[in-house]
C-alpha positions in Angstrom: -5.2 -31.5 -7.7 -1.7 -30.3 -6.7 -1.1 -30.1 -2.9 1.1 -27.5 -1.3 1.7 -26.5 2.4 2.0 -22.8 1.8 0.8 -20.8 -1.3 1.9 -17.2 -1.5 -0.1 -15.1 -4.0 2.2 -12.4 -5.3 5.9 -12.3 -5.9 6.6 -8.6 -4.9 8.3 -7.4 -1.8 5.6 -8.7 0.5 5.4 -12.2 -1.0 9.2 -12.6 -1.2 9.8 -11.6 2.4 6.9 -13.8 3.6 8.3 -16.8 1.7 11.8 -16.3 3.2 10.5 -16.0 6.7 8.3 -19.1 6.4 11.2 -21.1 5.1 13.4 -19.9 7.9 10.7 -21.2 10.3 10.9 -24.6 8.8 8.2 -24.7 6.1 9.7 -26.7 3.2 6.7 -26.9 0.8 6.2 -23.3 -0.4 5.0 -22.0 -3.8 5.1 -18.3 -4.9 2.6 -17.5 -7.6 3.4 -14.3 -9.6 1.4 -13.0 -12.6 4.3 -10.9 -14.1 7.2 -12.3 -16.1 9.7 -11.8 -13.2 9.7 -11.5 -9.4 10.0 -8.1 -7.7 6.6 -6.6 -8.2 6.2 -2.9 -8.5 9.8 -2.3 -7.3 11.1 -3.3 -10.8 9.8 0.0 -12.2 10.8 2.1 -9.2 14.4 3.0 -10.3 14.7 6.0 -8.0 16.7 5.6 -4.7 15.2 5.8 -1.2 14.5 2.1 -0.5 16.2 -0.1 2.2 17.3 2.5 4.8 15.4 0.7 7.6 16.0 -2.9 6.3 19.6 -2.7 5.1 20.9 0.6 6.5 21.6 1.9 3.1 19.8 3.7 0.2 18.9 1.4 -2.7 16.8 1.7 -5.8 13.7 -0.4 -6.1 15.2 -3.1 -8.3 18.3 -3.3 -6.0 16.0 -3.8 -3.0 13.9 -6.4 -4.7 17.0 -8.3 -6.0 18.3 -8.9 -2.4 15.1 -10.8 -1.6 15.0 -12.5 -5.0 18.6 -13.7 -4.4 17.6 -15.1 -1.0 14.6 -16.9 -2.5 16.9 -18.5 -5.1 19.5 -19.5 -2.5 16.8 -21.2 -0.5 15.4 -22.9 -3.6 11.9 -21.7 -2.9 9.9 -22.6 -6.1 7.8 -20.0 -7.9 5.6 -19.7 -10.9 5.9 -16.7 -13.2 3.3 -15.4 -15.7 0.8 -17.3 -13.7 -2.6 -15.9 -12.6 -4.7 -17.0 -9.6 -8.2 -16.8 -11.0 -10.0 -17.8 -7.8 -9.5 -18.6 -4.1 -12.1 -20.6 -2.3 -12.9 -20.5 1.4 -11.2 -23.9 1.9 -7.9 -22.6 0.4 -8.2 -24.1 -3.1 -6.6 -21.9 -5.7 -7.6 -22.0 -9.4 -4.5 -21.1 -11.4 -3.6 -20.6 -15.0 -0.3 -20.0 -16.8 1.9 -21.2 -19.6 3.7 -23.7 -17.4 0.7 -25.1 -15.6 -2.3 -24.7 -17.9 -5.5 -24.5 -15.9 -5.0 -26.3 -12.6 -6.2 -26.2 -9.0 -3.9 -26.1 -6.0 -5.0 -27.2 -2.5 -3.0 -25.2 0.1 -2.8 -25.9 3.8 -2.2 -22.1 4.3 -2.3 -19.1 2.0 -0.6 -15.7 2.3 -2.3 -12.9 0.3 0.4 -10.5 -1.0 -1.2 -9.1 -4.2 -0.3 -5.5 -3.6 -2.5 -2.6 -4.7 -3.7 -0.8 -7.8 -4.3 2.8 -8.8 -7.6 4.5 -8.6 -8.7 5.1 -12.2 -10.1 8.3 -13.9 -13.6 6.8 -13.9 -13.7 7.3 -10.1 -13.1 11.0 -10.4 -16.0 12.3 -12.5 -13.9 14.7 -14.5 -15.9 16.1 -17.5 -14.5 16.0 -21.0 -13.7 13.6 -23.8 -11.3 10.7 -23.5 -8.3 11.9 -25.6 -4.9 10.2 -25.7 -2.5 11.5 -23.2 -4.2 10.6 -19.9 -2.4 8.1 -17.8 -2.2 6.9 -14.2 1.1 7.9 -12.7 2.1 4.3 -12.2 1.4 3.5 -15.9 3.5 6.4 -16.9 6.3 5.3 -14.6 6.3 1.8 -16.3 6.3 3.4 -19.8 9.3 5.6 -19.0 11.4 3.3 -16.8 10.8 -0.1 -18.4 9.4 0.5 -21.8 11.6 3.5 -22.7 8.6 5.5 -23.9 7.8 9.2 -23.1 4.1 9.8 -22.7 4.4 13.5 -23.5 6.3 16.7 -23.2 4.0 19.1 -21.4 2.6 17.6 -18.2 0.0 18.3 -15.5 -0.3 15.9 -12.6 -3.5 15.6 -10.6 -2.9 14.3 -7.1 0.1 14.6 -4.8 0.6 11.0 -3.8 4.1 9.7 -3.7 4.0 8.2 -7.2 2.8 11.5 -8.7 5.5 13.4 -6.9 8.2 11.0 -8.1 6.9 11.1 -11.6 7.0 15.0 -11.6 10.7 14.7 -11.0 11.2 11.8 -13.4 9.4 13.5 -16.3 11.4 16.6 -15.7 14.7 14.7 -15.8 13.6 13.2 -19.1 13.1 16.6 -20.6 9.4 17.2 -20.1 7.9 20.4 -18.6 5.7 19.7 -15.6 3.5 22.8 -15.4 1.7 21.9 -12.2 0.8 19.4 -9.5 -2.8 19.9 -8.4 -4.1 18.4 -5.1 -7.8 18.6 -4.2 -7.1 18.4 -0.5 -5.6 21.3 1.5 -2.4 19.2 2.1 -0.3 16.8 0.2 -0.8 13.1 0.4 2.9 12.3 -0.2 6.0 12.1 2.0 7.6 15.4 3.0 10.9 14.3 1.5 9.3 13.7 -1.8 7.6 17.1 -1.8 11.1 18.7 -1.2 13.2 16.5 -3.5 10.7 16.1 -6.4 8.9 19.4 -6.5 10.7 22.2 -4.6 14.1 21.2 -5.9 12.8 21.5 -9.5 10.6 24.6 -9.0 7.4 22.6 -9.9 4.4 24.4 -8.4 2.0 22.5 -6.1 -1.5 23.9 -6.0 -3.4 22.7 -2.9 -7.3 22.7 -2.7 -7.2 22.6 -6.5 -8.5 20.0 -9.0 -9.1 19.4 -12.7 -12.6 20.6 -13.8 -12.3 20.1 -17.5 -10.3 18.2 -20.1 -9.8 19.8 -23.5 -9.1 17.9 -26.7 -10.8 15.1 -28.6 -8.1 13.0 -30.2 -5.1 14.2 -28.1 -5.1 16.1 -24.9 -4.7 19.8 -25.6 -5.2 21.4 -22.2 -6.8 21.1 -18.8 -8.7 23.6 -16.7 -7.8 23.8 -13.0 -10.0 25.4 -10.4 -9.7 25.9 -6.6 -12.2 24.1 -4.4 -14.0 25.0 -1.2 -14.0 22.9 2.0 -16.6 20.6 0.4 -14.3 20.0 -2.6 -16.7 21.9 -4.9 -15.0 24.1 -7.6 -15.1 27.9 -6.8 -16.4 29.9 -9.8 -14.0 32.4 -11.1 -10.9 30.5 -10.0 -10.5 28.5 -13.3 -7.2 28.6 -15.2 -6.4 26.8 -18.4 -3.1 25.1 -18.8 -2.0 23.8 -22.2 -0.6 20.3 -22.0 -0.4 17.0 -23.9 -0.2 14.7 -20.8 -2.3 14.4 -17.7 -1.0 12.0 -15.0 -3.4 10.8 -12.3 -2.0 10.1 -8.8 -5.3 10.0 -7.0 -4.9 7.1 -4.6 -4.1 3.4 -4.3 -6.5 0.6 -3.6 -5.6 -2.8 -2.1 -6.0 -5.6 -4.7 -8.6 -7.7 -3.0 -10.9 -9.3 -5.6 -9.5 -12.8 -4.7 -9.9 -12.0 -1.0 -13.5 -11.0 -1.4 -14.3 -14.0 -3.6 -12.9 -16.3 -0.8 -15.2 -14.7 1.8 -12.5 -12.7 3.7 -13.9 -9.9 5.8 -12.6 -6.6 4.4 -12.2 -3.3 6.2 -14.5 -0.5 4.9 -11.7 2.0 5.6 -8.5 0.4 4.2 -10.2 -1.8 1.6 -8.0 -4.7 2.8 -8.7 -7.7 5.0 -9.4 -7.3 8.7 -6.6 -9.2 10.5 -5.5 -10.2 14.0 -2.1 -9.5 15.4 -1.0 -12.7 13.7 -2.0 -11.1 10.4 -4.6 -13.9 10.1 -7.8 -13.0 8.2 -11.3 -14.2 9.0 -10.6 -17.5 7.1 -8.5 -20.0 9.0 -5.1 -20.5 7.4 -5.3 -17.4 5.2 -2.9 -14.5 6.1 -2.4 -11.1 4.5 0.5 -8.6 4.4 1.8 -5.6 2.5 -0.2 -3.3 0.3 -3.0 -5.8 -0.1 -3.7 -5.3 3.6 -3.3 -1.5 3.7 -1.3 0.9 1.6 2.1 1.5 3.0 4.4 4.5 2.6 7.7 2.6 2.8 8.6 -0.8 1.4 10.8 -1.5 4.4 7.6 -1.7 6.5 6.0 -4.0 3.9 9.0 -6.3 4.4 8.7 -6.2 8.2 5.0 -7.0 8.1 5.4 -9.7 5.5 8.1 -11.5 7.6 5.5 -11.6 10.4 2.9 -13.1 8.1 5.4 -15.8 7.0 6.4 -16.6 10.5 2.7 -16.8 11.6 1.8 -19.0 8.7 4.6 -21.4 9.7 3.2 -21.4 13.3 -0.3 -22.2 11.9 1.1 -25.1 9.9 2.9 -26.4 13.0 -0.4 -26.5 14.8 -0.6 -23.2 16.7 -4.2 -22.0 17.2 -5.8 -18.8 18.4 -6.7 -18.2 22.1 -10.2 -18.1 23.4 -10.4 -14.3 23.8 -10.0 -11.5 21.3 -9.4 -7.8 22.1 -10.7 -5.3 19.5 -8.6 -2.4 18.3 -10.1 0.8 16.9 -9.2 4.2 15.7 -11.0 7.4 16.8 -10.5 11.2 17.0 -8.2 11.5 14.1 -7.0 7.9 13.7 -8.6 6.5 10.6 -8.1 2.8 11.2 -5.8 0.3 12.8 -3.9 -2.8 11.5 -4.3 -5.2 13.1 -8.0 -4.8 14.0 -7.8 -7.3 16.9 -5.2 -9.0 19.1 -5.1 -12.3 20.9 -3.9 -11.5 24.4 -3.1 -15.1 25.2 -0.8 -15.6 22.3 0.4 -12.2 21.2 4.1 -11.3 21.0 5.6 -9.2 23.9 5.2 -6.1 21.6 2.8 -5.8 18.6 3.3 -3.0 16.2 0.0 -1.3 15.4 0.0 0.7 12.2 -2.4 3.4 11.1 -2.8 6.8 9.3 -4.2 10.0 10.7 -7.1 11.7 9.0 -5.5 15.2 8.7 -2.3 17.0 9.5 -1.5 17.8 13.1 1.2 19.8 14.8 2.3 19.3 18.4 -0.1 16.5 19.1 0.1 13.1 20.7 -0.9 9.5 19.8 -2.7 7.9 22.7 -3.8 4.3 23.4 -6.7 3.6 25.8 -7.8 0.2 27.2 -11.5 0.5 27.9 -11.1 4.2 28.6 -7.9 3.9 30.7 -4.8 5.5 29.2 -2.0 3.0 28.4 0.5 5.3 26.8 0.9 8.7 25.2 3.5 9.3 22.5 4.2 13.0 21.7 4.4 13.9 18.0 5.7 17.2 16.6 4.1 16.5 13.2 1.4 14.0 12.0 0.4 13.8 8.4 -1.9 11.4 6.4 1.0 10.8 4.0 3.1 9.0 6.6 2.0 5.8 8.3 2.3 5.8 12.0 3.5 2.9 14.2 2.5 2.4 17.8 4.2 -0.4 19.8 1.5 -2.1 21.9 3.1 -4.0 24.8 1.5 -7.2 26.2 2.7 -6.3 29.7 0.7 -3.1 29.8 -2.7 -4.6 28.9 -5.1 -4.7 31.9 -6.7 -8.0 32.7 -10.0 -8.6 30.8 -9.9 -5.5 28.7 -12.3 -5.6 25.7 -11.3 -2.7 23.4 -8.1 -0.7 22.8 -8.7 2.7 21.2 -6.1 4.8 19.4 -6.6 8.6 19.2 -4.9 11.8 18.3 -4.9 14.4 21.1 -3.9 18.0 20.3 -1.8 19.9 22.8 -3.7 22.8 24.4 -2.2 26.2 23.4 
């Protein structure tokens, strides 16, 4: 059995940043395991600009952003395996791995960082009636076909879901000569960043229909049309609001799910809200020596935040390998009254950094509200916010110095300003 100090599962932006940070902290024996044929992860197909403003102070495309981390990994001579799949992860950190270079082998790691990213929610989760004709793709699959394979899925497009990938693909398909007839969103608000709504839809006069979904798919061999209908507050279609739109392509942008089959098989405790592991402020999971970061932990809106989080995971894995252990007391973090969840889910008050960044999403849009943190019911801090939206991840700096002695739970809430 091969032995390694630190195994990193995933060679995307999270895995690369974690590996670099761990090496900078003195970990020499690192192995990155990536199932694709090259490092970079999903960024390789994200050829649009908008990455790196927080990390590098300039606007980069996805491949440019990834390449900066790949170059650093190469300079540091951090080894990696490509086209290699981790089939299983055990609770004692044994990885079962297969690939053309290795064959089927097992790797015993002293520490593991989970950085597998996320996947798209499929059509099967939507219960849309109709046949299964050609022309229905997830937005991410269409993005890969257009940007990497050089293949246009179709010419007349409807997009279901207003997540960022769907918004970006509305613009991308338009630039490639397709006609995007509509973007339909079942919720009364968009799930994407405001800048993407403006730059990808409004700038190209692509209509966004809120509280609207696909209720029928027409065509047996090839998609011929879809029927849209408005929905009520329970998301049920409203009779009489149907409209048929002829199209040959339907793109689904209906949410992302952290890729956690390996985590679950290893016995990692997963959050019922995020779908990712529950972690401490050290990004440590419920299994000693196993850490998580990036979209496998919770779905981020900006890759810059993925890199920041992954650096922390790499640094904390290095501390673990050097012998650092958790304190004797844990303080639970929770979200209520509009805050859907928190990452991390707990902090170690004895060993936490001076400031811990708590990340979360709100459950609905708010205007002129405030994010509040309470320790056992006592207000710690209140941060006014002009706009809060589920499409944008919030960050709340939690300071060690402001925690009262012996507190048990810290609660994050949204409080609306009285009018």
